[in-house]
C-alpha positions in Angstrom: 39.5 -28.6 -52.5 41.5 -26.0 -54.4 42.6 -22.6 -53.1 43.8 -19.9 -55.4 45.1 -16.7 -53.8 46.4 -13.4 -55.0 50.0 -14.1 -56.0 51.1 -10.6 -54.9 53.8 -10.7 -52.3 54.1 -7.6 -50.1 57.4 -5.9 -49.3 57.3 -7.3 -45.8 56.6 -10.8 -47.0 59.3 -10.6 -49.6 61.9 -9.5 -47.0 60.9 -12.4 -44.7 61.0 -14.9 -47.6 64.5 -13.7 -48.6 65.8 -14.0 -45.1 64.2 -17.5 -44.8 65.7 -18.7 -48.1 69.1 -17.5 -46.9 68.7 -19.5 -43.7 67.7 -22.6 -45.7 70.7 -22.3 -48.0 73.0 -21.9 -45.0 71.7 -25.2 -43.4 69.2 -23.7 -41.0 65.5 -24.3 -40.2 62.6 -21.9 -41.0 58.9 -22.0 -40.1 56.6 -21.0 -43.0 52.9 -21.0 -43.9 51.4 -23.4 -46.4 47.8 -23.8 -47.4 47.4 -26.6 -44.9 49.4 -25.8 -41.7 52.7 -24.2 -40.8 55.8 -26.2 -41.8 59.2 -26.4 -40.2 61.5 -26.6 -43.2 65.1 -27.3 -44.1 67.1 -28.2 -47.2 65.9 -31.7 -48.1 69.4 -32.7 -49.4 71.3 -31.5 -46.4 71.3 -34.3 -43.8 72.6 -32.1 -41.0 69.9 -29.4 -41.6 67.2 -32.1 -41.6 68.6 -33.4 -38.3 67.9 -30.0 -36.8 64.2 -30.5 -37.5 64.1 -33.8 -35.6 65.9 -32.3 -32.7 63.7 -29.2 -32.5 60.5 -31.2 -32.7 61.6 -34.1 -30.5 60.5 -36.3 -33.5 61.2 -40.0 -33.7 63.8 -40.9 -36.3 61.5 -43.5 -37.9 58.8 -40.9 -38.7 59.5 -39.7 -42.3 59.3 -36.1 -43.6 57.4 -34.7 -46.6 59.5 -32.9 -49.2 58.0 -29.7 -50.7 58.7 -28.6 -54.2 57.9 -25.5 -56.2 57.5 -26.9 -59.7 55.7 -30.1 -60.8 58.7 -31.3 -62.8 60.9 -31.2 -59.6 59.2 -34.4 -58.5 61.9 -36.1 -60.5 64.5 -34.6 -58.2 63.2 -36.7 -55.3 61.3 -39.6 -56.9 62.9 -42.4 -58.9 59.7 -43.2 -60.7 56.4 -41.4 -61.3 53.6 -43.8 -62.3 50.7 -42.9 -64.5 48.2 -42.5 -61.6 50.7 -40.1 -60.0 50.9 -38.0 -63.2 47.1 -37.8 -63.2 46.9 -36.7 -59.6 49.7 -34.2 -60.0 48.0 -32.6 -63.0 44.7 -32.4 -61.2 45.7 -31.5 -57.6 49.1 -29.8 -57.7 49.7 -27.2 -56.4 47.5 -28.3 -53.5 47.1 -30.3 -50.3 48.0 -33.7 -51.7 51.2 -35.7 -50.8 52.2 -38.6 -53.0 54.3 -41.5 -51.7 56.6 -42.6 -54.6 59.7 -44.7 -55.2 62.6 -42.7 -53.7 65.4 -41.2 -55.7 68.8 -42.3 -54.1 69.8 -38.6 -53.9 67.4 -38.1 -51.0 69.1 -38.6 -47.6 67.9 -41.6 -45.7 67.1 -39.4 -42.7 64.3 -37.7 -44.7 62.6 -41.0 -45.5 63.3 -42.9 -42.3 65.6 -45.3 -44.3 62.7 -46.4 -46.5 62.8 -46.8 -50.3 59.8 -44.5 -50.7 59.6 -40.7 -50.5 56.6 -38.4 -49.7 56.4 -35.3 -51.9 54.0 -32.5 -52.5 53.7 -29.0 -54.2 52.0 -26.6 -51.8 49.5 -24.1 -53.0 50.7 -21.0 -51.1 52.5 -18.0 -52.5 54.9 -17.8 -49.6 55.8 -21.5 -49.5 56.4 -21.6 -53.3 58.5 -18.5 -53.3 60.5 -19.7 -50.3 61.3 -23.0 -52.1 62.1 -21.2 -55.3 64.5 -18.7 -53.7 66.1 -21.4 -51.6 67.0 -23.3 -54.8 66.3 -26.7 -53.2 63.4 -28.9 -52.2 62.4 -28.3 -48.6 61.7 -31.1 -46.1 59.0 -29.8 -43.8 56.8 -31.5 -41.2 54.3 -29.5 -39.2 55.8 -26.7 -37.1 55.0 -28.2 -33.6 56.5 -30.2 -30.8 56.1 -33.8 -31.7 52.7 -35.1 -30.6 51.2 -31.7 -30.0 48.5 -29.9 -32.2 49.9 -28.6 -35.5 50.6 -24.8 -35.8 48.3 -22.8 -38.0 49.3 -19.3 -36.8 52.7 -17.6 -36.2 51.9 -17.3 -32.5 51.5 -21.1 -32.3 55.0 -21.6 -33.7 56.3 -19.0 -31.2 54.6 -20.9 -28.4 56.4 -24.1 -29.4 59.8 -22.8 -30.3 60.3 -19.3 -29.0 63.2 -17.6 -30.7 64.8 -20.9 -31.8 63.2 -20.7 -35.3 62.8 -17.8 -37.8 59.1 -17.5 -38.6 57.7 -16.2 -41.9 54.3 -14.7 -41.2 51.3 -15.7 -43.4 47.8 -17.1 -43.4 46.9 -20.8 -43.4 43.7 -21.6 -45.4 42.8 -25.3 -44.8 43.9 -25.9 -41.2 44.7 -29.6 -41.3 47.7 -31.3 -43.0 47.7 -32.6 -46.5 46.2 -35.9 -47.7 48.9 -38.5 -48.1 48.4 -41.3 -50.6 50.8 -44.2 -51.2 51.1 -44.9 -54.9 53.7 -47.7 -54.6 51.0 -50.2 -53.8 47.9 -51.5 -55.6 45.3 -50.3 -55.0 46.7 -47.0 -53.7 46.2 -46.4 -50.0 45.3 -43.1 -48.3 47.7 -43.0 -45.4 46.4 -39.7 -43.9 43.2 -38.0 -45.0 43.2 -34.3 -45.5 42.1 -31.5 -47.8 41.8 -33.7 -50.9 39.1 -36.2 -50.1 38.9 -39.9 -51.0 36.0 -39.2 -53.2 38.0 -36.6 -55.2 40.9 -39.0 -55.7 38.7 -41.9 -56.8 37.1 -39.7 -59.4 40.5 -39.4 -61.0 42.2 -42.8 -60.6 39.5 -45.2 -59.4 39.2 -47.1 -56.2 41.6 -46.4 -53.3 41.8 -47.9 -49.8 42.1 -45.9 -46.5 44.7 -47.1 -44.0 43.5 -48.8 -40.9 45.8 -47.4 -38.2 45.7 -50.7 -36.3 47.6 -52.2 -39.2 50.5 -49.7 -39.1 53.9 -51.4 -38.6 56.1 -49.2 -40.8 55.3 -45.5 -41.3 55.6 -44.4 -44.9 54.1 -41.0 -44.0 53.9 -38.6 -41.1 50.7 -38.9 -38.9 50.2 -42.7 -39.2 52.2 -44.3 -36.3 52.6 -42.0 -33.3 50.2 -40.1 -31.1 49.5 -36.7 -32.6 47.6 -33.5 -32.1 47.1 -33.9 -28.3 46.8 -30.7 -26.2 47.5 -30.5 -22.5 43.8 -30.9 -21.8 41.9 -34.2 -21.8 40.0 -34.5 -25.1 36.8 -36.6 -25.5 35.0 -37.2 -28.8 31.3 -38.0 -29.1 29.2 -38.7 -32.2 25.9 -37.9 -30.5 24.9 -34.7 -28.5 22.6 -36.6 -26.2 25.6 -38.8 -25.2 27.5 -35.6 -24.4 24.7 -34.5 -22.1 24.6 -37.9 -20.4 28.4 -37.9 -20.0 28.4 -34.5 -18.4 25.6 -35.4 -16.0 27.4 -38.5 -14.9 30.8 -36.8 -14.6 29.5 -33.5 -13.0 30.9 -34.2 -9.6 34.3 -35.3 -11.1 34.4 -32.1 -13.2 33.4 -29.8 -10.3 36.9 -28.5 -9.9 37.8 -28.6 -13.6 37.3 -26.1 -16.5 35.4 -27.9 -19.2 34.7 -26.7 -22.8 32.2 -28.3 -25.1 32.8 -27.8 -28.9 29.6 -28.3 -30.9 29.4 -28.4 -34.7 27.2 -25.9 -36.6 25.0 -24.6 -33.8 24.4 -24.5 -30.1 20.8 -25.8 -30.1 18.7 -27.1 -27.2 21.3 -29.5 -26.0 23.9 -26.8 -26.0 21.7 -24.5 -23.9 21.2 -27.4 -21.4 25.0 -27.8 -21.2 25.3 -24.1 -20.5 22.8 -24.3 -17.7 24.9 -27.1 -16.2 27.7 -24.5 -15.9 30.0 -25.7 -18.8 31.4 -23.4 -21.5 30.3 -23.8 -25.1 31.9 -22.9 -28.4 30.8 -23.6 -32.0 33.7 -25.5 -33.7 32.6 -24.4 -37.1 29.5 -23.6 -39.2 30.8 -25.9 -42.0 33.3 -28.7 -42.3 35.8 -26.3 -43.9 35.4 -23.9 -41.0 35.8 -26.7 -38.5 39.0 -27.9 -40.2 40.5 -24.4 -40.2 39.6 -23.8 -36.5 40.5 -27.2 -35.2 44.2 -26.8 -34.2 43.8 -23.3 -33.0 41.0 -24.4 -30.8 43.1 -27.3 -29.4 46.0 -25.1 -28.7 44.2 -22.0 -27.3 41.6 -24.0 -25.4 44.2 -26.5 -24.3 45.9 -23.6 -22.3 42.7 -22.6 -20.5 40.6 -25.8 -20.0 41.2 -29.1 -18.3 38.7 -31.0 -20.5 37.6 -30.4 -24.1 34.6 -32.3 -25.4 34.1 -32.4 -29.2 31.0 -33.2 -31.2 32.2 -35.3 -34.1 31.2 -35.0 -37.8 30.3 -37.4 -40.6 33.5 -39.0 -42.1 33.1 -37.7 -45.6 35.0 -35.1 -47.6 37.3 -33.2 -45.3 35.3 -34.5 -42.3 37.4 -37.7 -42.6 40.5 -35.7 -42.0 38.9 -33.8 -39.1 37.9 -37.0 -37.4 41.3 -38.6 -38.0 42.9 -35.7 -36.1 40.2 -35.7 -33.3 40.5 -39.5 -32.8 44.3 -39.2 -32.4 43.9 -36.2 -30.0 41.3 -37.9 -27.8 41.7 -39.7 -24.5 38.5 -41.6 -25.4 36.1 -41.8 -28.3 32.3 -42.5 -27.8 30.5 -43.9 -30.8 
């Protein structure tokens, strides 16, 4: 999945980017849009600045950060070694939503990599993110701009909800809606640690077979999004793979849900089952008409609906393409998954 946008930066955007770059250079933290989600960024080489990210998010110290760069060759600023398969993926997918886990350059502070000898790095495909990194003059460490464990921010108002006036926000549009794919290239075969906008199928077309991490196997996190509970709103989230099972669940839980606000998010269309759910008195929303729409809508739906509803029920999707990334986030957000 590649996104190419008009590189024109408006005067307002330029003013915000310049201010953000100044904050970064002075050891501060800035929220900025990428093509995936909003990032919460600081100078990757400034240990004290990076500490501020962990403090703001309430993030565990053993959860590493991704470093963002503005030029492909800058990968050598943070990586000790770039193997051939990494070169192939960089050439094909950078700039874009693909993070590579590589051997770490000793110049990178241990706090960024959770004391590991590997580093996660990517080049975002977003005019604002790239310009911010360029004007800051340093690679930027940036996890998603949210409180740890909550849904990732995809809009400026989400960042404001989480951090208020504690963080300067550069306004801009997010295009994909879920975080980057992360692939560990320090092992053979390579392992996708977190699925995202670049699919397993797309990667395998370039470098051959890759594995996908089974989260039950996680002992040491080489990447964000693999160890801790993520993406959970204040509501109880349930995930179903079959609409008829959603109907049966709602019928069995109707008395328990009588004093709760319940939202059902169906994929592509409402349909006959959706109309029956409406007649039962529950609210319906279409999560997306395509997988790409669903991905872009997902975190906004979790955040906004999470404020209004006690229960959110999602219809799942096939785990192919970006659907694998969508289901990865929904499983992590859910109280219970029904197969």
